[in-house]
N, C-alpha and C positions, 0 to 999 in steps of 0.2 A: 181744033177748037171751033165751036159754033159761035159765029159773030151775030150779036143781037143788035137791033136798031135802037138808037138812043139819040135824042136831040142834042145837038152841039151848038153852043153859043160861042161865037168867035170872041176871043179875049186875049189881051197880051199876057204872056206867061209871067206871073209874078215870081221873081227869083229871090233866093235867099239873100243875095247881095243887095238887092233893092230894099228889102225890109231892114237889113242891117244899116244901110245908109240912111233910111228914113228915121230909124230910131235915134241915130247919133245926132240928127238935126234937131229933133223935138225936145231933147233933154240932155243937158250936160251934167246935171246933178245926179248923185247916186240914186237909184230907184228906190221906191218905198214898197216894192213887191219882191218877194224872194220865194225860193222853193226849199223843201227839205224832204228827206226820207222819213216818212211817218211810221212805216212798218216794214220789216223784212223777215223772210224766212229762207234759210239756206245761205249760200255764199253770194254776197252782193258786194261789188267793188266800186270805188270812186277813182277817177283821175281828174285832179283839179286843173283849172284853166292854166295853160302855159307849162304844164308838167307832163312828163312821160311816164312817171311811175304810177302804179295802181296800189291802193290801200283798201283795207276792209272798210265798208261803209259804216257810218254811225248815224243815229237818229237826230242828233242835235246840231250837226254841222250844216250851216246854211249852204244852199246851192244856187248858182247864178250862171250868167253867160260864160260859156267856154267849158263848163264842167261836163264830165262824161260818167255814165254808169254802165256797168255790165252785170247781168244776172245770169248765174250759172244754170246748168241743167238741174231740174228738180228744185228750183228756187223761185222766189217771186218777191216783189217789193211794191210799195206804194209811194209815189212822189206827190207831195201836196204843194199846190200853188194856190194863192189867194183866189177863192171862188171856183177852184177846179182840183181834181185829183187825176193822176195818171198812174195806172197800175201796169206793171211790167211782168210778163210771164217768163217762163224759163228760156234760157239761151237768147236773151234779148239785149241789144245794144242801143243805148239812147244817149244823145248829146243835146245839151242846151245851147242852141245857136244864138238865142237872144231872149233876154227876160228883163223887162222893165215895166213901167206903169201902164204902157199901152200895148205892148207886144209880148206874147209868149210863143216862141218859135222853137220847136223841137225837131230833131232829126232821128228817125227810126231807121237804123241800118239793117237790122234783121230782128226777127222775133215778133212778138205780139203785144199790143197795148190795148187796154180798155180805158178810154178817156171819159170822165164824167165831169161835165161843165155845169155848175149850178147857176152861175150868173155870167153874162157877157155884156158889158156896157157897149153902147153904140159906137164909141170911138176905140174899142179894143179889138185886137187881132189875135186869134189863137190858131196856130198853124202847125201841122205835122208834116215835115218833109221826109221823103223816102228816096232811094236811089233813082226812081223813075218818075216821080211826080211830087207835087205839093198839094196838101189837102187842108183847106181853110174851113174851120168850124164857124158857121154863120149864126147858129142859134144854140142856146143851152140844150143839153141833152146827153145822150150816151152813145159812144162810138167805139167800134172794135176795128182795129187796124193791124194787119199782119204783113210782113215782108219775108219772102222765102230766103233761106240762107245764102243763096247766090246773088240776091238783090235784083233779080230780073222782073219780079212780079209783085204787085201790091194788091191785097184784098182789103176792101173797105165795106163795112156794114154799119148803117145808121139805124140804131134801135129807136132812138128818139132824137128829134132835132133836124138839122139840115146842114149840109156842107157842100163845098165846091172843090172838085179835083182839077188842078191845073197841069197841063202838059205843054209841049212845044206848039204854041199857036192855037190851043183850044182849051175850053173849060167845060166841065160836066157838073151839073147840079145833081146832087144825090139827096133825096128826100127821106123822111122817116120810113122805116121798114123796107128800105131798098139797099141792095148791095151789089158791088161790081168787083171784078178782078181785072186789073189793068196790067198789060205786058208791054214794055217799051215806053220811051219817053214821049212819043207823039200821041199816046192814048188811043190809037186807032184799033188796036187789038184788045178787046175786052169781052167778058161774058158775064151774064147775070149770076149773082151769088145768092142763094137762098139763105134764110135765117139760120145761122149756125145752131146746132143743137147745143144746149147748155152743157158745158164741161166743168171740170173741177175749178178751172180758172174763173169761169163765169160765176159759179156758186160762191167762191171765195170773195169775188168782187161784190156780189149782192150782200154778203154778210158784212163787208166793210161799209157798204152804203147804209145798212140798217144801224150799224154802230153809230155812224155820224148822225143819222136822222133822229135816233132815239137818245142822243146825248143830252143829259140834264143841263150841261154847261151851255148848250146852244141857246138857251133862253136868256142867258146873261151877257153873251159876248157877240161881237160882230162876226159874220161869216168870213171876213177877211183874216181873222186871227188864226194863224196856222198852229195846230196842235191843241186846240181847246178840248178835244175829246179825251186827251190824256188826263185832264183834271178830274174827271168823274170819279175814278177809282182811287184817287190820291189826295182827296181833301173834301171839304164841304163848303157850301155857300151860306152866308149869313147876311142879314140886312143890317147895315149900319146907318144910324140917323144922319150922319154927315155925308157919307160916300155912296149910300145905296147898297147894291149887291156887291159883296166882297168874298173872295175865295181864300180859304185858309188851308194850308197843306197839313196833312197828318203824317205821322211817322217820321218826323224830323227830330234831330237831337236837341237837347237842351241848349239854349243860347244860339240856336240856328238863326241865320240872317240871309237874305237874298244876295246873290252875287258873291258867295263865299266858296261854295263847293264847285269848282270848275277851273277853267283856264282861259287865257286870252290867245287868240290866233289872228293873224293878219288875213283878212278876206277882202279882196278887191271887189267892187270899188269903194267899200265903206271904210276900210282900214281895220283898226283893232276891234275885234268882235268877241263877245263873251260866249263861250261854249260851256253850257251847264252840265254837270255830272248827273243830275236827277233825270230820270226818264220822262218826267212831266215838265222839264225845265224850259222847253223852247218858247211856248206862248208867254210865260210869265217873265222871261228875260228880254223879250223883244217887242212887247206891246204893253200898254197900260202903265200903271204905276204901283209902287208898294207903299203901304202905310203901316206904322206900328200902332196897333190899337190895343190898349190896355195890356201891354207887354207881349203881344203876339203879332207877328207879321202877317198881313193880309194883302192880297193882290186885288187892285181896283181896275177892272178891265176897260172902263170908258163907255161911251154911249153905244147901245146895241145897234141902233139903226144908222149909224154913221160909219164911214169907211175907216178901217184901222190901218195905220201906217207902220211898216216895219222899221226898226232901228237896231243897229248892231249891239247896243247896250244902253239902257235907260238909266245912266248913272252920271254922277259928277265926280270929276277927278280932283284930288288934292295932293299936295306934296308935303314932305317932312321926313325926318330920319327914321320914324317908326313905321313907315309904310313900305310895302313891297308890291310890285306888279308881277303877277305870275303869268308867264307866257309859255307857249309850247316848247320853247328852247331853253327855259330856265327862269330865274327870278331877277328882277331889276329893282334895286332899292330906291327909296325916295318917292314913290308914287303910291297913292291909295285911292279908294273910290267908295262911294256910298250911293244907295238907290235913290232916285228922284221920287219925291212925294207927289200926290195928285196936285195938279195945277202948277207944278214947277216945270219950267220950260226946258225942253231937251235942246241942247246945242251940240251939233256934230263936232267931234274933235278933229 
């Protein structure tokens, strides 16, 4: 290997344990930020926090701290986080080490990621840990990160933005249009990496970017709303004199109502969480409010320029003999729910 010169700035190695401890101190409440699989092609599997079993991934199940994903060969997927997307190539293993309002910390054990960060607030941390280093994204931009199957080497290329690679006792700043391949945890062995020639994974990632950038719904919702792109092909926007821009689903059955087609699942740390059956159901189940306008249900997204906050379900629960709670393990009688209207306060259960 040809060793290239690169300026080193001494810095304490920021460990995963330190970030986890920091996160637990700053917030004891459930986070208002979450992740989800927004797209998948081929075999993609989940293993939820605290479990050893793997199940086939689904697009409407929230992901958070402790969850793991595996993408088979000839498969790919996109993980959406408020303000960012993480695209996984084939034969890629990813764990969510920490995800809350301030920290998004992922672990790439093998395979390739393309990370696109649209917004990064001053007090937020976005980190990708690998077997031999931790890479902190310090600016919005686009980053490609690869780990060899043996976990010995990490390749980082910054297409746009800036980041910092941390090893044992040293930190390296990587600027836009720079790339390095690091071997070992002390980061002493490295070589320059030229800009990778675009491959099928890059071209697919660019297509996904264009889909998001050209989304008609982006004009009406906050960028923090996960899954807003799914609304474009599944409904239309109208202006209501009371609520402003409202989205109405199409191709729903007569008498359809929100929070009807789906089930409840327990998702830590929020508790009971609504998992909608509709492919467009994530955004409208966890953000905004629903209103019945002249006999049709419409979704009111809330202010475009304000931060949107995730909730497990924006409903109010009621009791009675005629209600049933549908959960993943069966039905529980005596409990029902209805969607909260605009300006009705959400109270966590």
